[in-house]
N, C-alpha and C positions, 0 to 999 in steps of 0.2 A: 504494500499500499503506500503510495507516494504522498507525502504531507507537504502541502504548500508553505514555501518559506515565509518566515514572518516579513513583514514589510520593512524597508530600510528605515529607520527612524534618524539616523544620523547621515544626512547627504547634504551637500552644499547647496543644491537647488531643488528643495522639495516643492511640489506643485501646489497651486492654490485650487480648492475646491469650493463649489457652491453647493448647498443642500438645503432640503426643507422637507416638510410634512404636508401633503396635499390631499384633500378629500377627492376621490375619483368620482366622475359624472355617471356613475352606474351603481346599481343595487346588486348585492348577492344575498342568498339565502344559505344559511349555515348554522347547524346546531339548534334549529327552531327559531332562529332570529334573522331578520331581514335588515341589512344595514349597508351603507355606502362605505367601503373600505377606504383606509387610509393608505397612502403611497410614500414611503420613505425614499427619497431620490437624491443621488449624488452625481455631481457634473464637473468634468475638469474644465477649468476656466479658459485655459489656452487653447483647447480644441472644441469646446463645448459638446464633447462627447459624454454620453450618459454611461457613468461607470457601475452604477449599481441602483437597483429599483426593486424595493420590496413591498407587496401589499400585506395589510393586516388590519384587524379590527382597530377602529379609531381609538378606544381606550388603551390599547397597547403600544401606539406608536411613540409617545413621548418617552416612556421608559426604555424603550428598545432602541433608541436613536444612536446612542453611543456604540453599543455592541455591534449594531448593524453597520456603523462607518468602520469600525475594526474588520469586520468581516468583508466589506467592499474593498478595503485596503489590501487584505491578503488574497482575494479572488476577484479582481476588477474585471468587468466585462470587456475591457480594452486595455492594452498596455501591461506593463509588469507590475507585480505588487509593490507598493510604495505607500507609506503613510504621508499624506499631505503635510505640508508646513503651516498651512494657513487654511481655515474653513470659514466660509462666510454664509451666514443665516440670516433670514429676515426677521425673526421674531426673538424677543428677549428671552422668552420661556424656552426656546429650543437651545439657544446659546447657553444658558445656565445649566441645562440638563447635559450638554455635551461638556462643558467645563467640569462637571462634577464627575464625569466618567472616563475622560480622555486627558492623558498627561503628554507633554511635549508637543502640542499642537496650538497654535495661537486660534482662538475662537473669536470671530468678530460678527457684531450684529450690524448689518447695512443692507441696502437694497440688493436684490438678487435678480437683475433682468435676464441673466442667462437661464435661470430656473423658470422664469416666467414665460420666456420664449419656448422651452421645451414643452411645459404645460400646455401652452396654447396649441403647439403642434399635435400633442397627444390627444387633446380634446377634439381637434378637427379630424384626426383619424378615427376616433372612436365614433363621432357623429356620422362620418361617412360610411362606416361600417354598420352602423345602426339604422340607416335608411331603410334597409330590407329586413329589419328584425321581425321576428315572428312572435305574434301574442300566443301565449299560454296562460291558463289560469291555475293548473295543478302544480304550483310551486309553494316552497315554505310550508305553512301549516294548512294551506287550502285544501279541502276535501272534495270529492266528486259529488257527495250528497249535498254539500253546502253550496257549490256552483250551480247544481242542478236547480235548487231552491231560488238562487238569484236569478237564474234565467226564466223560470216560471214567473217571477215577480216582475221582471222586466218586460216580459211579453204581456202581462196584464196591463202595466203602466202604458205600453206602446198602443194597445187596443184602446185604452180610456183617452189618449191624445190630450195630455194636459195643456199643451201648448196652444190648443184650439179654445181652451176654456179660461186659462189665466191670461189676461189681456196683454201684459207686457212682462218682460223678463226683469223689470226692477219692482214688480209687486210680489215681495218676498213672502215666504212661509217660514215659520218658526217651528222646530221640533225639539221636544224634550223627552228623554228617556233615561231614567237612572241606572237601569240595567244595561243599557248600550252606551253608558258614559257620554250622553249628549245633554247639553243644557243651553237652550235657546240657540241652537245652530241655525244657520241660514240656509234656506233651499231656494234656489233661483231656478225656475223652469225656463228652459230655453227652447227655441225653435219657432218662435211667433213670426219670425221672418222667412219661414220656409227652408232654411239652411240645416243647420245642426240641431237635432231633436234631443231632448234629455234633460237632465237637471245637474246643477253644480252645487256642491255642499261646501260651505265655509263655517269655521268655528264661531264666527261673530261678524257683526256688520262693520266693525273696525277692519277686520281681515279682508272683507270684500271691498271696502274702500282703499285698503293699502294696495290690493292687487292693481286697481285702476291707477293709483298714484304712481306705482312702480312703472306700469306701461308709459305713462307720461314722462317718468324720469328718463326712460330709455330714449324717448323722442328728443328729449332736451340734451342728449349726450351725458346724462349723470348716471352715477351708479345706483341701480335700484335696489329696494328691498322688498322681496315677495313674500307673501304668506303661504302657508300650506292649504291645499284644497284636494277635494275628491270630486271627480266628474263621472256621471254615467251618460254616455252618449250612444247613438245608434249609428252603425256603420253597414254599408253594404257588403254583400257576401264576398265581393271581389277585392275589399279592402283589408280584410281580417288577416289573410294569409293561411297557408295550409296548416300550420301547428293548431290553430284553433279549430279549424274545420275537422281535422282529425279527431280532436277531443270530443267535438259535439257528435261526430258520428259514432265514435266509440261508446259514448255515455248516454246518447240520444237525448241531449238537452233540448228543451223546447225553444223555438225561435218564432216570434210572431209573422215575420215575412223576410224576403230576400234583402230588404232594405232595413232591417231591424236587429242586426246582431249586436247584442249589448257589449259595450267597451268600457271598463272601468279604468280611469287613470288616477293614480294617486301621486300628486306632484309636490315636491318640498320647497323649501325657500329659495333653492338654487335653481328652480324651474327643471329639476330632474325628475323624471317619471319612474314609477316602479309598479309592480304587481300588487294588487290588494292582499291583506292578510285575511284570515278567516272573519275576524271580528268586523273588518270593514266591509266584508262581503255580507254579513248578516245586516249591518247597518244599512247598506243600499237596498238589500232585500226588503227590510221592514218599512223603510220609507217609501219604496216604490209600490208595495202593497197598500200602504196607508193612502197614499195620494190616488191610487186607482180606486180604491173603496169610496173615498170622500168624493170624488168627481162623480161616481155613479150614484151615491146615495143622497148628496146634497146639492143639486145642480142649481136649484133656485135660490138657495142660501148662498152659495159661492157668488152667483150673479149679483145678489144683492150687496154683498160685501164689495165688490169690486165696482158697485155703482154708488159707492159711499155709505153704505149701510153699516149696522153694527158688526164688530168683529166676530169671527166664528172661532170657537175653541172646542175642540172634540178631543175625546180620548178613545184611544184604540188598543184593544187587547188582541194580541196576535200569537199564532203559533208559528215560529220560525225555525229554521235549521239549527239555530242556537238555543232553541227552548221557548219558553212563554216570555213575552216582553210586552211592556205597555208603553204607548207613546202618547204624548200631548201635542196635537197639531194646532197651530195658531195662525189664522188666515186673517189679516196679514201677520207678519212677524211682529211679536209684542213691541219692539222698538219702533216699528213703523205704524202702529196702529193709530197714534194720535194724528200723524200727518196724512194718513190715508183718507180720512174723512174730507180733507181739503184738496185731494188730487184728482186730476181727471184721469180718462183711461190710458193716457200716455204717461202717466205718472208725473204730471206737471202741476203746479199750483192752479187751481181753477178759481177764478175771480168770483164767480157767482156763488161757489160754495164757500169761499172765504166770507163774503158778504153775509150770506145766509147764517152761517155759523156765529159770527160776530154779533148780528142782531139778536140772535136767539141767546147766547149766553149773557148778553148785556140786559135783555128783557127780563130774564130770570133773575139776575142780580138787582135790577131796580125794584122789583116787586119784593126782595127779600127783606127780612128783619135788619140784617146788616146794613143795607144801603139806606132804609129808611131812617136809621139811627145817626147816619153819617152825612153832613151837609157836603162833603167834598168827595162824594162817591163818583162824581163824573170822572175823576182820574183813571177809573178802571178801564175806560174806553181806549186810551192810550196804550196801556199795557197789553190789551187785546191786540191791538193793531201791530204793536212792536213784535208780540209773540209770533204773529204769522209771517210778517215781513222779513224778519231777522233769522227766526229759527224755523220757520215753515211748519210750525206746529200749533196745537190749540193751547190755550194759556193754562187749562188744567194740567197739562203734561209738562209744563216748564220744570226744570230741575231748580234747586236752590241756586245753584251757581249761574244758572241762566237769568233767573230774577235778579241776582245781584249785578250781573253784567248789563241787564237792561236799565235798571234803576240808577246805577251809579257810573255807567259810561256812556249809554245812549241818550238817557234824559238830559244829563248835562250838555251833551253834544248838540242835541236837536230840539229841546223844548225851550222856547224863548220867554221865559219868566225870570222874575227877580229872585235873589236868593231867599227873600222873606216867604216865597211861596213853598219851601221845603216842608214846613210841617203839615200844610194842607195836603201837598202829594202824598206824603207818607201816610197820613190818616186815612185818606181816600183808598190808597192801594192796600193798606191793611184791612180795612173794611172788606174790600174784594177778596183778598186772600183768606180771610176768615170765612167768608161764604163758600169759597172753593174746598176749604177744609171741611166744612159740614156736607157739601154735596158730594166730594170725591175724597173720602177720608184715607183711601188707599193709595194716594199717588204722591206721597212726599209733602203733603200740604203743610204739615207742622213745620218742616224744614224751611219751606218757602216762606213762611210766616215769620220764622225766627230771623230771616234776613233783615226785616224791617223793625226789629226790636232795638233796644238799648239806645244808642246815640245815632240812630239812623238819620234822623231830621237834621242833626248837626252836620253830619258826614256829607249829606247831600247838599245842604246849604253851602258848605265850602266849595264843593264841586261846581255849583251853579254859579258861584261868584267869580271863578277863575276864567279870565277870557281865553286862556290857553287851551281849555277844554271844549271851546266852541267849534263847531263845524261852520263852514262858510255861510251858509243860510242863516244860521243863528247869529253868526258874528255881523252879517248885514243888519238884521233886525235890531239887535241890540246896540249896536253903535249908532243907528238912526235914532233910536228911543232916546239914548243918552244925549244926542244933538238936539233934542226937542221936536223931532218929527213925529206924526201920528202914524205909527207903523201898523196900526190896526186897519187902515183903508188902503185901497189901491192908489188913491191919489197921494197918500203920504209916502207910500213905497216908492212912487215914481218920482215924487219930489227929492227924496233922499238920493236916489241913484242918480238924478241929474245934478244934484250938489256934489255928489262924490266925483262925478266926471269933471265938472266945472274946476273943481278945487284940486283935481288930481289926488284924491285920497285913496288910500289902500286899506283893505280890511287887516286886522291883526292877524298873524299867523298863529295857528293852533297847533296843538300836539298832533301827532299822527292819528289815523283814523281809528276810532274804538275797535277793539277786539272783535265785537260781533260783526262789524261791517268788514274789518279786514279779512276775516275768515270767509267771507262771501258765502253764507250759509243759508240764503234763501232757498226755500224747498224746490222752487222752479229751477234753479241752477243745480242744486244738489241732485235733484231727480234725473235731469238731462245728463248729468255727469256720470251718475250711477248706471244709466241706461248704456252709456258707451262703454263703462268699464265692464259690465256683464257681457256685452257684445265681444269685447277683445277676450274675455275670459273663455267664452264659447269657442272663439277661434282658435285660442291656444289649446283647448281640450280636443278639438278636431285634429289639430296637427300632431297631437301626441296619442291618438287613439288606437294606432296600430303599433305602438311602441311597447316593448316590454324589457325592463332592465332589472 
């Protein structure tokens, strides 16, 4: 047996290497686990040749780096055995791990462009090889029985055609199931445009928004941050590849039509797809069955919901391949319910619905004991208006933070009143919030009311008195009033404008736009943006649908 010689540690011109630990853009199933392996890689700086590359579970890579470097020095893939004189790595963590296990080598933490080029080349190679990848389901812990149940559920859902019932892909559905580990997850049904049919599952509305923001970041040339998501889409027989067709033939899995082969893509934060695990298959099965049953059993109720009616909350007890499960289905999603009453079929703010809602909530308030006892109750109308225009939601659904933002940022910026009006404003709004607490006791009303407790009047008076808080319109009105003009009449407004022009006066500069305006949170804009995000998400799912990693 020939033993490889030890690398030469005492040479005059020992080479420089660069190295690193990278996560591969692929998944492997091993020992009942599915994970993206880490690759420890070493490159000779002079030639940029890869001297060693070892894949392993990600949790093992940091501790193994030192021993792996020694092994590569003994048995490099190119050249003679030699220990490098200098090793350059990009992260302090890896540098410290190497220093703790390697003697006689200078370890430097600095950029590693050579490694970046090698990894980019490797990813391009893997992507080219993956174009023809063949979809299989029977991997990791997935069973034939579990897959058969998912196929049956997917066929039922395809026959129910939810994309013809749910008017837009931004009309979201919420799902909660303790046994399946789901809590208010977001289901977006796609296919209304006649392209990719199915649904996409996000852990939260924030994740759905993050997906769209990431896509926008890519267009701007910025580094995106993606969320994880799961998509069930339907592909044609010609698109799924022979591997899946062989499995279907062998196990006689049910398919609704030649255009309805169910494809599940589980996509991680790096936009790398993988096969679903068994629990993910059960989740898709349960959601597909529930949606199909709801569409069949509650057609008129769903139509009413999407026409601005009351939310629909249903509980489904199902027997799945994973056992008995219970799901709570909310249409629309709980966090979208308040806004849904104000949206049209395209998910945009409907001015008629806003006007109708505002008139009704204020009518009820005016008839309430809270309003009857408070002379300044008229200030409630402004809070209702700002709730819809800034946050795109009903006033009873505002959070305490949103009330704080409207009262202490938007009011000082927009409302043209003297600071002395602060106690009246707070009194009127407190009466309104007390009314909401009585009418909607389960919607955080007590927290909202607490925002206007204590020294709220003094705080608001200070903000109303500070010209740097004024928006342009308020600055115009308040400066004209201070100059003695009648700013309550059109003639007075015109006279002040003419005086400013003749005198070459400028409005005082205020602070940057308040947070509520800066975030651009109008429901009309948010809904349109969310619709675009969902479409981008569907396109991404379609591109990944025949890939199995």
